[in-house]
PyMOL Python script that loads the backbone (N, CA, C, O; Angstrom):
from pymol import cmd

cmd.read_pdbstr("""\
ATOM      1  N   MET A   1      19.434   8.352   4.500  1.00  0.00           N
ATOM      2  CA  MET A   1      18.855   8.004   3.225  1.00  0.00           C
ATOM      3  C   MET A   1      19.451   8.896   2.140  1.00  0.00           C
ATOM      4  O   MET A   1      19.700  10.079   2.369  1.00  0.00           O
ATOM      5  N   GLY A   2      19.673   8.337   0.985  1.00  0.00           N
ATOM      6  CA  GLY A   2      20.204   9.109  -0.126  1.00  0.00           C
ATOM      7  C   GLY A   2      19.109   9.834  -0.884  1.00  0.00           C
ATOM      8  O   GLY A   2      17.925   9.528  -0.742  1.00  0.00           O
ATOM      9  N   VAL A   3      19.517  10.788  -1.680  1.00  0.00           N
ATOM     10  CA  VAL A   3      18.566  11.551  -2.483  1.00  0.00           C
ATOM     11  C   VAL A   3      18.263  10.760  -3.746  1.00  0.00           C
ATOM     12  O   VAL A   3      19.177  10.266  -4.406  1.00  0.00           O
ATOM     13  N   LEU A   4      16.995  10.639  -4.081  1.00  0.00           N
ATOM     14  CA  LEU A   4      16.570   9.941  -5.290  1.00  0.00           C
ATOM     15  C   LEU A   4      16.553  10.942  -6.436  1.00  0.00           C
ATOM     16  O   LEU A   4      15.599  11.705  -6.583  1.00  0.00           O
ATOM     17  N   THR A   5      17.597  10.940  -7.239  1.00  0.00           N
ATOM     18  CA  THR A   5      17.678  11.952  -8.285  1.00  0.00           C
ATOM     19  C   THR A   5      16.834  11.606  -9.499  1.00  0.00           C
ATOM     20  O   THR A   5      16.234  12.507 -10.086  1.00  0.00           O
ATOM     21  N   SER A   6      16.760  10.363  -9.896  1.00  0.00           N
ATOM     22  CA  SER A   6      16.048  10.026 -11.123  1.00  0.00           C
ATOM     23  C   SER A   6      14.540   9.912 -10.933  1.00  0.00           C
ATOM     24  O   SER A   6      13.807   9.840 -11.919  1.00  0.00           O
ATOM     25  N   SER A   7      14.067   9.893  -9.717  1.00  0.00           N
ATOM     26  CA  SER A   7      12.633   9.715  -9.496  1.00  0.00           C
ATOM     27  C   SER A   7      11.898  11.030  -9.257  1.00  0.00           C
ATOM     28  O   SER A   7      10.691  11.013  -9.019  1.00  0.00           O
ATOM     29  N   TRP A   8      12.582  12.160  -9.314  1.00  0.00           N
ATOM     30  CA  TRP A   8      11.962  13.460  -9.061  1.00  0.00           C
ATOM     31  C   TRP A   8      11.773  14.207 -10.366  1.00  0.00           C
ATOM     32  O   TRP A   8      12.637  14.181 -11.243  1.00  0.00           O
ATOM     33  N   THR A   9      10.644  14.866 -10.485  1.00  0.00           N
ATOM     34  CA  THR A   9      10.423  15.767 -11.605  1.00  0.00           C
ATOM     35  C   THR A   9      10.003  17.108 -11.037  1.00  0.00           C
ATOM     36  O   THR A   9       9.347  17.163  -9.997  1.00  0.00           O
ATOM     37  N   GLU A  10      10.366  18.170 -11.695  1.00  0.00           N
ATOM     38  CA  GLU A  10      10.051  19.503 -11.210  1.00  0.00           C
ATOM     39  C   GLU A  10       8.735  19.988 -11.816  1.00  0.00           C
ATOM     40  O   GLU A  10       8.418  19.639 -12.953  1.00  0.00           O
ATOM     41  N   ALA A  11       7.988  20.764 -11.096  1.00  0.00           N
ATOM     42  CA  ALA A  11       6.735  21.345 -11.564  1.00  0.00           C
ATOM     43  C   ALA A  11       6.778  22.846 -11.362  1.00  0.00           C
ATOM     44  O   ALA A  11       7.552  23.351 -10.549  1.00  0.00           O
ATOM     45  N   VAL A  12       5.960  23.542 -12.092  1.00  0.00           N
ATOM     46  CA  VAL A  12       5.828  24.979 -11.908  1.00  0.00           C
ATOM     47  C   VAL A  12       5.327  25.224 -10.491  1.00  0.00           C
ATOM     48  O   VAL A  12       4.476  24.484  -9.995  1.00  0.00           O
ATOM     49  N   ALA A  13       5.846  26.254  -9.839  1.00  0.00           N
ATOM     50  CA  ALA A  13       5.481  26.546  -8.457  1.00  0.00           C
ATOM     51  C   ALA A  13       3.970  26.608  -8.283  1.00  0.00           C
ATOM     52  O   ALA A  13       3.274  27.276  -9.047  1.00  0.00           O
ATOM     53  N   HIS A  14       3.478  25.918  -7.289  1.00  0.00           N
ATOM     54  CA  HIS A  14       2.078  25.890  -6.888  1.00  0.00           C
ATOM     55  C   HIS A  14       1.145  25.216  -7.894  1.00  0.00           C
ATOM     56  O   HIS A  14      -0.074  25.265  -7.724  1.00  0.00           O
ATOM     57  N   GLU A  15       1.685  24.597  -8.926  1.00  0.00           N
ATOM     58  CA  GLU A  15       0.839  23.931  -9.905  1.00  0.00           C
ATOM     59  C   GLU A  15       1.476  22.611 -10.313  1.00  0.00           C
ATOM     60  O   GLU A  15       2.676  22.544 -10.580  1.00  0.00           O
ATOM     61  N   ALA A  16       0.663  21.567 -10.358  1.00  0.00           N
ATOM     62  CA  ALA A  16       1.146  20.262 -10.800  1.00  0.00           C
ATOM     63  C   ALA A  16       1.372  20.279 -12.303  1.00  0.00           C
ATOM     64  O   ALA A  16       0.820  21.121 -13.012  1.00  0.00           O
ATOM     65  N   GLN A  17       2.182  19.353 -12.784  1.00  0.00           N
ATOM     66  CA  GLN A  17       2.453  19.276 -14.216  1.00  0.00           C
ATOM     67  C   GLN A  17       1.181  19.084 -15.027  1.00  0.00           C
ATOM     68  O   GLN A  17       1.085  19.567 -16.156  1.00  0.00           O
ATOM     69  N   SER A  18       0.210  18.387 -14.465  1.00  0.00           N
ATOM     70  CA  SER A  18      -1.041  18.137 -15.184  1.00  0.00           C
ATOM     71  C   SER A  18      -1.995  19.330 -15.123  1.00  0.00           C
ATOM     72  O   SER A  18      -3.049  19.306 -15.758  1.00  0.00           O
ATOM     73  N   GLY A  19      -1.639  20.379 -14.364  1.00  0.00           N
ATOM     74  CA  GLY A  19      -2.397  21.615 -14.375  1.00  0.00           C
ATOM     75  C   GLY A  19      -3.251  21.917 -13.154  1.00  0.00           C
ATOM     76  O   GLY A  19      -3.753  23.034 -13.036  1.00  0.00           O
ATOM     77  N   TRP A  20      -3.439  20.970 -12.240  1.00  0.00           N
ATOM     78  CA  TRP A  20      -4.214  21.296 -11.037  1.00  0.00           C
ATOM     79  C   TRP A  20      -3.327  22.060 -10.060  1.00  0.00           C
ATOM     80  O   TRP A  20      -2.108  21.893 -10.040  1.00  0.00           O
ATOM     81  N   ARG A  21      -3.954  22.885  -9.265  1.00  0.00           N
ATOM     82  CA  ARG A  21      -3.217  23.737  -8.338  1.00  0.00           C
ATOM     83  C   ARG A  21      -3.117  23.083  -6.966  1.00  0.00           C
ATOM     84  O   ARG A  21      -4.103  22.587  -6.421  1.00  0.00           O
ATOM     85  N   TYR A  22      -1.915  23.093  -6.425  1.00  0.00           N
ATOM     86  CA  TYR A  22      -1.711  22.587  -5.074  1.00  0.00           C
ATOM     87  C   TYR A  22      -2.377  23.537  -4.078  1.00  0.00           C
ATOM     88  O   TYR A  22      -2.325  24.754  -4.258  1.00  0.00           O
ATOM     89  N   PRO A  23      -2.999  22.998  -3.036  1.00  0.00           N
ATOM     90  CA  PRO A  23      -3.562  23.876  -2.003  1.00  0.00           C
ATOM     91  C   PRO A  23      -2.441  24.676  -1.339  1.00  0.00           C
ATOM     92  O   PRO A  23      -1.369  24.136  -1.067  1.00  0.00           O
ATOM     93  N   TYR A  24      -2.686  25.941  -1.084  1.00  0.00           N
ATOM     94  CA  TYR A  24      -1.668  26.793  -0.481  1.00  0.00           C
ATOM     95  C   TYR A  24      -1.180  26.220   0.854  1.00  0.00           C
ATOM     96  O   TYR A  24       0.000  26.347   1.182  1.00  0.00           O
ATOM     97  N   ALA A  25      -2.062  25.600   1.618  1.00  0.00           N
ATOM     98  CA  ALA A  25      -1.677  25.024   2.912  1.00  0.00           C
ATOM     99  C   ALA A  25      -0.600  23.950   2.766  1.00  0.00           C
ATOM    100  O   ALA A  25       0.166  23.708   3.699  1.00  0.00           O
ATOM    101  N   CYS A  26      -0.538  23.311   1.606  1.00  0.00           N
ATOM    102  CA  CYS A  26       0.470  22.277   1.362  1.00  0.00           C
ATOM    103  C   CYS A  26       1.711  22.832   0.692  1.00  0.00           C
ATOM    104  O   CYS A  26       2.805  22.293   0.855  1.00  0.00           O
ATOM    105  N   CYS A  27       1.545  23.887  -0.047  1.00  0.00           N
ATOM    106  CA  CYS A  27       2.595  24.291  -0.974  1.00  0.00           C
ATOM    107  C   CYS A  27       3.289  25.610  -0.657  1.00  0.00           C
ATOM    108  O   CYS A  27       4.499  25.718  -0.857  1.00  0.00           O
ATOM    109  N   SER A  28       2.576  26.601  -0.178  1.00  0.00           N
ATOM    110  CA  SER A  28       3.155  27.938   0.029  1.00  0.00           C
ATOM    111  C   SER A  28       3.860  28.432  -1.233  1.00  0.00           C
ATOM    112  O   SER A  28       4.877  29.123  -1.160  1.00  0.00           O
ATOM    113  N   ASP A  29       3.315  28.076  -2.370  1.00  0.00           N
ATOM    114  CA  ASP A  29       3.821  28.487  -3.685  1.00  0.00           C
ATOM    115  C   ASP A  29       5.161  27.882  -4.096  1.00  0.00           C
ATOM    116  O   ASP A  29       5.725  28.309  -5.104  1.00  0.00           O
ATOM    117  N   GLN A  30       5.692  26.912  -3.364  1.00  0.00           N
ATOM    118  CA  GLN A  30       7.011  26.402  -3.760  1.00  0.00           C
ATOM    119  C   GLN A  30       7.326  24.995  -3.266  1.00  0.00           C
ATOM    120  O   GLN A  30       8.332  24.426  -3.690  1.00  0.00           O
ATOM    121  N   ASP A  31       6.537  24.425  -2.414  1.00  0.00           N
ATOM    122  CA  ASP A  31       6.954  23.241  -1.677  1.00  0.00           C
ATOM    123  C   ASP A  31       6.557  21.896  -2.283  1.00  0.00           C
ATOM    124  O   ASP A  31       6.962  20.862  -1.754  1.00  0.00           O
ATOM    125  N   CYS A  32       5.786  21.866  -3.365  1.00  0.00           N
ATOM    126  CA  CYS A  32       5.261  20.607  -3.906  1.00  0.00           C
ATOM    127  C   CYS A  32       5.847  20.282  -5.272  1.00  0.00           C
ATOM    128  O   CYS A  32       6.241  21.161  -6.038  1.00  0.00           O
ATOM    129  N   ARG A  33       5.888  18.974  -5.547  1.00  0.00           N
ATOM    130  CA  ARG A  33       6.298  18.513  -6.868  1.00  0.00           C
ATOM    131  C   ARG A  33       5.829  17.084  -7.058  1.00  0.00           C
ATOM    132  O   ARG A  33       5.611  16.342  -6.100  1.00  0.00           O
ATOM    133  N   GLN A  34       5.681  16.724  -8.319  1.00  0.00           N
ATOM    134  CA  GLN A  34       5.323  15.355  -8.664  1.00  0.00           C
ATOM    135  C   GLN A  34       6.534  14.468  -8.420  1.00  0.00           C
ATOM    136  O   GLN A  34       7.665  14.857  -8.709  1.00  0.00           O
ATOM    137  N   VAL A  35       6.293  13.273  -7.885  1.00  0.00           N
ATOM    138  CA  VAL A  35       7.366  12.301  -7.696  1.00  0.00           C
ATOM    139  C   VAL A  35       6.941  10.983  -8.316  1.00  0.00           C
ATOM    140  O   VAL A  35       5.750  10.709  -8.464  1.00  0.00           O
ATOM    141  N   SER A  36       7.915  10.176  -8.675  1.00  0.00           N
ATOM    142  CA  SER A  36       7.614   8.894  -9.313  1.00  0.00           C
ATOM    143  C   SER A  36       7.098   7.885  -8.289  1.00  0.00           C
ATOM    144  O   SER A  36       7.236   8.079  -7.081  1.00  0.00           O
ATOM    145  N   ASN A  37       6.518   6.834  -8.779  1.00  0.00           N
ATOM    146  CA  ASN A  37       6.062   5.751  -7.909  1.00  0.00           C
ATOM    147  C   ASN A  37       7.220   5.173  -7.101  1.00  0.00           C
ATOM    148  O   ASN A  37       7.012   4.681  -5.992  1.00  0.00           O
ATOM    149  N   ALA A  38       8.434   5.227  -7.643  1.00  0.00           N
ATOM    150  CA  ALA A  38       9.606   4.687  -6.953  1.00  0.00           C
ATOM    151  C   ALA A  38       9.983   5.504  -5.717  1.00  0.00           C
ATOM    152  O   ALA A  38      10.690   5.002  -4.843  1.00  0.00           O
ATOM    153  N   ALA A  39       9.528   6.744  -5.632  1.00  0.00           N
ATOM    154  CA  ALA A  39       9.886   7.620  -4.509  1.00  0.00           C
ATOM    155  C   ALA A  39       9.057   7.363  -3.258  1.00  0.00           C
ATOM    156  O   ALA A  39       9.454   7.742  -2.156  1.00  0.00           O
ATOM    157  N   ILE A  40       7.893   6.712  -3.429  1.00  0.00           N
ATOM    158  CA  ILE A  40       6.970   6.455  -2.324  1.00  0.00           C
ATOM    159  C   ILE A  40       6.671   4.964  -2.294  1.00  0.00           C
ATOM    160  O   ILE A  40       6.451   4.345  -3.336  1.00  0.00           O
ATOM    161  N   GLU A  41       6.664   4.403  -1.119  1.00  0.00           N
ATOM    162  CA  GLU A  41       6.372   2.980  -0.970  1.00  0.00           C
ATOM    163  C   GLU A  41       5.151   2.801  -0.072  1.00  0.00           C
ATOM    164  O   GLU A  41       4.994   3.512   0.920  1.00  0.00           O
ATOM    165  N   GLU A  42       4.301   1.859  -0.419  1.00  0.00           N
ATOM    166  CA  GLU A  42       3.163   1.520   0.430  1.00  0.00           C
ATOM    167  C   GLU A  42       3.584   0.371   1.339  1.00  0.00           C
ATOM    168  O   GLU A  42       3.869  -0.729   0.866  1.00  0.00           O
ATOM    169  N   GLY A  43       3.623   0.628   2.630  1.00  0.00           N
ATOM    170  CA  GLY A  43       4.010  -0.385   3.591  1.00  0.00           C
ATOM    171  C   GLY A  43       2.863  -0.729   4.517  1.00  0.00           C
ATOM    172  O   GLY A  43       1.785  -0.147   4.399  1.00  0.00           O
ATOM    173  N   PRO A  44       3.064  -1.650   5.428  1.00  0.00           N
ATOM    174  CA  PRO A  44       1.993  -2.055   6.338  1.00  0.00           C
ATOM    175  C   PRO A  44       1.555  -0.934   7.285  1.00  0.00           C
ATOM    176  O   PRO A  44       0.408  -0.922   7.733  1.00  0.00           O
ATOM    177  N   GLU A  45       2.441  -0.007   7.589  1.00  0.00           N
ATOM    178  CA  GLU A  45       2.128   1.081   8.520  1.00  0.00           C
ATOM    179  C   GLU A  45       1.654   2.355   7.821  1.00  0.00           C
ATOM    180  O   GLU A  45       1.080   3.235   8.462  1.00  0.00           O
ATOM    181  N   GLY A  46       1.892   2.459   6.502  1.00  0.00           N
ATOM    182  CA  GLY A  46       1.510   3.660   5.772  1.00  0.00           C
ATOM    183  C   GLY A  46       2.431   3.897   4.598  1.00  0.00           C
ATOM    184  O   GLY A  46       3.155   3.000   4.164  1.00  0.00           O
ATOM    185  N   TYR A  47       2.396   5.110   4.091  1.00  0.00           N
ATOM    186  CA  TYR A  47       3.242   5.497   2.965  1.00  0.00           C
ATOM    187  C   TYR A  47       4.628   5.861   3.473  1.00  0.00           C
ATOM    188  O   TYR A  47       4.758   6.612   4.439  1.00  0.00           O
ATOM    189  N   VAL A  48       5.661   5.336   2.831  1.00  0.00           N
ATOM    190  CA  VAL A  48       7.045   5.629   3.188  1.00  0.00           C
ATOM    191  C   VAL A  48       7.610   6.571   2.131  1.00  0.00           C
ATOM    192  O   VAL A  48       7.630   6.249   0.943  1.00  0.00           O
ATOM    193  N   VAL A  49       8.072   7.747   2.580  1.00  0.00           N
ATOM    194  CA  VAL A  49       8.763   8.683   1.699  1.00  0.00           C
ATOM    195  C   VAL A  49      10.221   8.240   1.724  1.00  0.00           C
ATOM    196  O   VAL A  49      10.933   8.477   2.700  1.00  0.00           O
ATOM    197  N   LYS A  50      10.659   7.598   0.649  1.00  0.00           N
ATOM    198  CA  LYS A  50      11.965   6.947   0.663  1.00  0.00           C
ATOM    199  C   LYS A  50      13.132   7.892   0.929  1.00  0.00           C
ATOM    200  O   LYS A  50      14.076   7.519   1.625  1.00  0.00           O
ATOM    201  N   VAL A  51      13.085   9.094   0.394  1.00  0.00           N
ATOM    202  CA  VAL A  51      14.213  10.007   0.547  1.00  0.00           C
ATOM    203  C   VAL A  51      14.412  10.463   1.990  1.00  0.00           C
ATOM    204  O   VAL A  51      15.535  10.771   2.388  1.00  0.00           O
ATOM    205  N   THR A  52      13.340  10.510   2.775  1.00  0.00           N
ATOM    206  CA  THR A  52      13.458  10.948   4.173  1.00  0.00           C
ATOM    207  C   THR A  52      13.299   9.805   5.166  1.00  0.00           C
ATOM    208  O   THR A  52      13.717   9.918   6.318  1.00  0.00           O
ATOM    209  N   GLY A  53      12.698   8.705   4.725  1.00  0.00           N
ATOM    210  CA  GLY A  53      12.415   7.596   5.628  1.00  0.00           C
ATOM    211  C   GLY A  53      11.161   7.796   6.457  1.00  0.00           C
ATOM    212  O   GLY A  53      10.830   6.950   7.288  1.00  0.00           O
ATOM    213  N   GLU A  54      10.453   8.907   6.245  1.00  0.00           N
ATOM    214  CA  GLU A  54       9.218   9.167   6.995  1.00  0.00           C
ATOM    215  C   GLU A  54       8.153   8.132   6.640  1.00  0.00           C
ATOM    216  O   GLU A  54       8.049   7.688   5.496  1.00  0.00           O
ATOM    217  N   VAL A  55       7.371   7.762   7.642  1.00  0.00           N
ATOM    218  CA  VAL A  55       6.210   6.902   7.428  1.00  0.00           C
ATOM    219  C   VAL A  55       4.973   7.724   7.774  1.00  0.00           C
ATOM    220  O   VAL A  55       4.823   8.194   8.902  1.00  0.00           O
ATOM    221  N   LEU A  56       4.096   7.891   6.800  1.00  0.00           N
ATOM    222  CA  LEU A  56       2.837   8.607   7.010  1.00  0.00           C
ATOM    223  C   LEU A  56       1.723   7.581   7.067  1.00  0.00           C
ATOM    224  O   LEU A  56       1.416   6.958   6.051  1.00  0.00           O
ATOM    225  N   PRO A  57       1.107   7.386   8.226  1.00  0.00           N
ATOM    226  CA  PRO A  57       0.000   6.423   8.318  1.00  0.00           C
ATOM    227  C   PRO A  57      -1.074   6.748   7.285  1.00  0.00           C
ATOM    228  O   PRO A  57      -1.284   7.910   6.938  1.00  0.00           O
ATOM    229  N   TYR A  58      -1.742   5.720   6.806  1.00  0.00           N
ATOM    230  CA  TYR A  58      -2.786   5.902   5.797  1.00  0.00           C
ATOM    231  C   TYR A  58      -3.863   6.876   6.263  1.00  0.00           C
ATOM    232  O   TYR A  58      -4.517   7.511   5.435  1.00  0.00           O
ATOM    233  N   THR A  59      -4.055   7.004   7.552  1.00  0.00           N
ATOM    234  CA  THR A  59      -5.080   7.897   8.097  1.00  0.00           C
ATOM    235  C   THR A  59      -4.554   9.294   8.428  1.00  0.00           C
ATOM    236  O   THR A  59      -5.309  10.131   8.923  1.00  0.00           O
ATOM    237  N   ASP A  60      -3.276   9.558   8.165  1.00  0.00           N
ATOM    238  CA  ASP A  60      -2.660  10.852   8.469  1.00  0.00           C
ATOM    239  C   ASP A  60      -3.347  11.949   7.658  1.00  0.00           C
ATOM    240  O   ASP A  60      -3.622  11.765   6.472  1.00  0.00           O
ATOM    241  N   LYS A  61      -3.624  13.086   8.291  1.00  0.00           N
ATOM    242  CA  LYS A  61      -4.308  14.187   7.607  1.00  0.00           C
ATOM    243  C   LYS A  61      -3.452  14.807   6.507  1.00  0.00           C
ATOM    244  O   LYS A  61      -3.973  15.535   5.662  1.00  0.00           O
ATOM    245  N   ARG A  62      -2.158  14.535   6.500  1.00  0.00           N
ATOM    246  CA  ARG A  62      -1.287  15.035   5.428  1.00  0.00           C
ATOM    247  C   ARG A  62      -1.432  14.227   4.143  1.00  0.00           C
ATOM    248  O   ARG A  62      -1.030  14.687   3.074  1.00  0.00           O
ATOM    249  N   VAL A  63      -2.000  13.035   4.237  1.00  0.00           N
ATOM    250  CA  VAL A  63      -2.217  12.180   3.069  1.00  0.00           C
ATOM    251  C   VAL A  63      -3.532  12.588   2.413  1.00  0.00           C
ATOM    252  O   VAL A  63      -4.583  12.615   3.055  1.00  0.00           O
ATOM    253  N   ARG A  64      -3.452  12.906   1.123  1.00  0.00           N
ATOM    254  CA  ARG A  64      -4.621  13.391   0.382  1.00  0.00           C
ATOM    255  C   ARG A  64      -4.736  12.650  -0.945  1.00  0.00           C
ATOM    256  O   ARG A  64      -3.753  12.103  -1.445  1.00  0.00           O
ATOM    257  N   ASN A  65      -5.921  12.635  -1.505  1.00  0.00           N
ATOM    258  CA  ASN A  65      -6.128  12.017  -2.815  1.00  0.00           C
ATOM    259  C   ASN A  65      -5.487  12.870  -3.903  1.00  0.00           C
ATOM    260  O   ASN A  65      -5.587  14.096  -3.890  1.00  0.00           O
ATOM    261  N   SER A  66      -4.834  12.205  -4.836  1.00  0.00           N
ATOM    262  CA  SER A  66      -4.214  12.898  -5.954  1.00  0.00           C
ATOM    263  C   SER A  66      -5.241  13.129  -7.057  1.00  0.00           C
ATOM    264  O   SER A  66      -5.855  12.173  -7.530  1.00  0.00           O
ATOM    265  N   PRO A  67      -5.441  14.374  -7.477  1.00  0.00           N
ATOM    266  CA  PRO A  67      -6.409  14.670  -8.530  1.00  0.00           C
ATOM    267  C   PRO A  67      -6.049  14.083  -9.891  1.00  0.00           C
ATOM    268  O   PRO A  67      -6.924  13.898 -10.737  1.00  0.00           O
ATOM    269  N   ASP A  68      -4.755  13.788 -10.112  1.00  0.00           N
ATOM    270  CA  ASP A  68      -4.358  13.277 -11.420  1.00  0.00           C
ATOM    271  C   ASP A  68      -3.840  11.837 -11.382  1.00  0.00           C
ATOM    272  O   ASP A  68      -3.325  11.338 -12.383  1.00  0.00           O
ATOM    273  N   GLY A  69      -3.973  11.168 -10.233  1.00  0.00           N
ATOM    274  CA  GLY A  69      -3.625   9.756 -10.146  1.00  0.00           C
ATOM    275  C   GLY A  69      -2.145   9.437 -10.034  1.00  0.00           C
ATOM    276  O   GLY A  69      -1.754   8.286 -10.226  1.00  0.00           O
ATOM    277  N   VAL A  70      -1.310  10.428  -9.728  1.00  0.00           N
ATOM    278  CA  VAL A  70       0.116  10.187  -9.501  1.00  0.00           C
ATOM    279  C   VAL A  70       0.517  10.799  -8.160  1.00  0.00           C
ATOM    280  O   VAL A  70      -0.215  11.612  -7.597  1.00  0.00           O
ATOM    281  N   PHE A  71       1.683  10.402  -7.655  1.00  0.00           N
ATOM    282  CA  PHE A  71       2.166  10.927  -6.385  1.00  0.00           C
ATOM    283  C   PHE A  71       2.679  12.357  -6.536  1.00  0.00           C
ATOM    284  O   PHE A  71       3.331  12.702  -7.521  1.00  0.00           O
ATOM    285  N   HIS A  72       2.368  13.175  -5.535  1.00  0.00           N
ATOM    286  CA  HIS A  72       2.910  14.523  -5.415  1.00  0.00           C
ATOM    287  C   HIS A  72       3.317  14.671  -3.959  1.00  0.00           C
ATOM    288  O   HIS A  72       2.567  14.294  -3.058  1.00  0.00           O
ATOM    289  N   TRP A  73       4.504  15.218  -3.726  1.00  0.00           N
ATOM    290  CA  TRP A  73       5.043  15.343  -2.370  1.00  0.00           C
ATOM    291  C   TRP A  73       5.370  16.801  -2.087  1.00  0.00           C
ATOM    292  O   TRP A  73       6.021  17.468  -2.891  1.00  0.00           O
ATOM    293  N   CYS A  74       4.916  17.287  -0.948  1.00  0.00           N
ATOM    294  CA  CYS A  74       5.177  18.656  -0.511  1.00  0.00           C
ATOM    295  C   CYS A  74       6.028  18.589   0.751  1.00  0.00           C
ATOM    296  O   CYS A  74       5.663  17.933   1.727  1.00  0.00           O
ATOM    297  N   SER A  75       7.160  19.273   0.719  1.00  0.00           N
ATOM    298  CA  SER A  75       8.072  19.233   1.857  1.00  0.00           C
ATOM    299  C   SER A  75       8.442  20.648   2.286  1.00  0.00           C
ATOM    300  O   SER A  75       8.325  21.598   1.512  1.00  0.00           O
ATOM    301  N   VAL A  76       8.885  20.769   3.518  1.00  0.00           N
ATOM    302  CA  VAL A  76       9.251  22.063   4.077  1.00  0.00           C
ATOM    303  C   VAL A  76      10.307  22.731   3.194  1.00  0.00           C
ATOM    304  O   VAL A  76      11.346  22.147   2.888  1.00  0.00           O
ATOM    305  N   ALA A  77      10.013  23.956   2.799  1.00  0.00           N
ATOM    306  CA  ALA A  77      10.881  24.773   1.946  1.00  0.00           C
ATOM    307  C   ALA A  77      11.171  24.114   0.604  1.00  0.00           C
ATOM    308  O   ALA A  77      12.102  24.520  -0.092  1.00  0.00           O
ATOM    309  N   GLY A  78      10.397  23.112   0.231  1.00  0.00           N
ATOM    310  CA  GLY A  78      10.599  22.448  -1.043  1.00  0.00           C
ATOM    311  C   GLY A  78      11.853  21.612  -1.122  1.00  0.00           C
ATOM    312  O   GLY A  78      12.254  21.190  -2.207  1.00  0.00           O
ATOM    313  N   LYS A  79      12.480  21.367   0.022  1.00  0.00           N
ATOM    314  CA  LYS A  79      13.726  20.598   0.040  1.00  0.00           C
ATOM    315  C   LYS A  79      13.447  19.124  -0.203  1.00  0.00           C
ATOM    316  O   LYS A  79      12.446  18.587   0.271  1.00  0.00           O
ATOM    317  N   LYS A  80      14.329  18.478  -0.939  1.00  0.00           N
ATOM    318  CA  LYS A  80      14.157  17.061  -1.262  1.00  0.00           C
ATOM    319  C   LYS A  80      14.392  16.163  -0.054  1.00  0.00           C
ATOM    320  O   LYS A  80      14.086  14.972  -0.100  1.00  0.00           O
ATOM    321  N   ASP A  81      14.930  16.723   1.026  1.00  0.00           N
ATOM    322  CA  ASP A  81      15.111  15.938   2.248  1.00  0.00           C
ATOM    323  C   ASP A  81      14.351  16.556   3.418  1.00  0.00           C
ATOM    324  O   ASP A  81      14.638  16.260   4.578  1.00  0.00           O
ATOM    325  N   GLY A  82      13.379  17.419   3.108  1.00  0.00           N
ATOM    326  CA  GLY A  82      12.619  18.111   4.145  1.00  0.00           C
ATOM    327  C   GLY A  82      11.447  17.290   4.671  1.00  0.00           C
ATOM    328  O   GLY A  82      11.024  16.317   4.047  1.00  0.00           O
ATOM    329  N   ARG A  83      10.940  17.691   5.811  1.00  0.00           N
ATOM    330  CA  ARG A  83       9.788  17.045   6.436  1.00  0.00           C
ATOM    331  C   ARG A  83       8.552  17.205   5.549  1.00  0.00           C
ATOM    332  O   ARG A  83       8.369  18.242   4.911  1.00  0.00           O
ATOM    333  N   THR A  84       7.714  16.182   5.514  1.00  0.00           N
ATOM    334  CA  THR A  84       6.521  16.170   4.678  1.00  0.00           C
ATOM    335  C   THR A  84       5.449  17.108   5.211  1.00  0.00           C
ATOM    336  O   THR A  84       5.115  17.081   6.396  1.00  0.00           O
ATOM    337  N   ILE A  85       4.909  17.946   4.312  1.00  0.00           N
ATOM    338  CA  ILE A  85       3.761  18.795   4.621  1.00  0.00           C
ATOM    339  C   ILE A  85       2.494  18.093   4.143  1.00  0.00           C
ATOM    340  O   ILE A  85       1.527  17.973   4.895  1.00  0.00           O
ATOM    341  N   CYS A  86       2.499  17.627   2.889  1.00  0.00           N
ATOM    342  CA  CYS A  86       1.369  16.901   2.302  1.00  0.00           C
ATOM    343  C   CYS A  86       1.906  15.850   1.342  1.00  0.00           C
ATOM    344  O   CYS A  86       2.975  16.011   0.753  1.00  0.00           O
ATOM    345  N   LEU A  87       1.149  14.781   1.198  1.00  0.00           N
ATOM    346  CA  LEU A  87       1.455  13.750   0.221  1.00  0.00           C
ATOM    347  C   LEU A  87       0.171  13.433  -0.520  1.00  0.00           C
ATOM    348  O   LEU A  87      -0.797  12.965   0.079  1.00  0.00           O
ATOM    349  N   PHE A  88       0.158  13.686  -1.822  1.00  0.00           N
ATOM    350  CA  PHE A  88      -0.991  13.372  -2.666  1.00  0.00           C
ATOM    351  C   PHE A  88      -0.745  12.003  -3.270  1.00  0.00           C
ATOM    352  O   PHE A  88       0.293  11.760  -3.886  1.00  0.00           O
ATOM    353  N   VAL A  89      -1.708  11.111  -3.087  1.00  0.00           N
ATOM    354  CA  VAL A  89      -1.508   9.726  -3.489  1.00  0.00           C
ATOM    355  C   VAL A  89      -2.584   9.280  -4.476  1.00  0.00           C
ATOM    356  O   VAL A  89      -3.738   9.700  -4.382  1.00  0.00           O
ATOM    357  N   PRO A  90      -2.191   8.413  -5.434  1.00  0.00           N
ATOM    358  CA  PRO A  90      -3.172   7.818  -6.330  1.00  0.00           C
ATOM    359  C   PRO A  90      -3.984   6.762  -5.587  1.00  0.00           C
ATOM    360  O   PRO A  90      -3.660   6.434  -4.445  1.00  0.00           O
ATOM    361  N   PRO A  91      -5.021   6.230  -6.204  1.00  0.00           N
ATOM    362  CA  PRO A  91      -5.772   5.160  -5.538  1.00  0.00           C
ATOM    363  C   PRO A  91      -4.844   4.024  -5.122  1.00  0.00           C
ATOM    364  O   PRO A  91      -3.929   3.662  -5.862  1.00  0.00           O
ATOM    365  N   ARG A  92      -5.082   3.465  -3.938  1.00  0.00           N
ATOM    366  CA  ARG A  92      -4.222   2.391  -3.414  1.00  0.00           C
ATOM    367  C   ARG A  92      -4.294   1.151  -4.265  1.00  0.00           C
ATOM    368  O   ARG A  92      -5.338   0.835  -4.836  1.00  0.00           O
ATOM    369  N   SER A  93      -3.168   0.440  -4.351  1.00  0.00           N
ATOM    370  CA  SER A  93      -3.087  -0.741  -5.189  1.00  0.00           C
ATOM    371  C   SER A  93      -3.552  -2.013  -4.486  1.00  0.00           C
ATOM    372  O   SER A  93      -3.674  -3.063  -5.118  1.00  0.00           O
ATOM    373  N   PHE A  94      -3.811  -1.925  -3.185  1.00  0.00           N
ATOM    374  CA  PHE A  94      -4.310  -3.105  -2.466  1.00  0.00           C
ATOM    375  C   PHE A  94      -5.308  -2.722  -1.416  1.00  0.00           C
ATOM    376  O   PHE A  94      -5.830  -3.589  -0.716  1.00  0.00           O
TER     377      PHE A  94
END
""", "prot")
cmd.dss("prot")
cmd.show_as("cartoon", "prot")
cmd.util.cbc("prot")
cmd.orient("prot")
């Protein structure tokens, strides 16, 4: 999978752009950032992180409600191609 350059935005370490703080268990002060709707897809099996191809079932404990209604993705070492630690999701569209 290729890296999605235009769909990523950077946030201050451990804090979302809207000002809420990422839980340390998800972030370790560096691993989370807001991502666009284009970076995550809702599929029949769960959320698909397009850059890695990972599928997180809707019931996965790594899937959490987003406090500000947008997607936030936390990956190992903050890498854009790293394994998912947490995924904050807005209310489901279906």
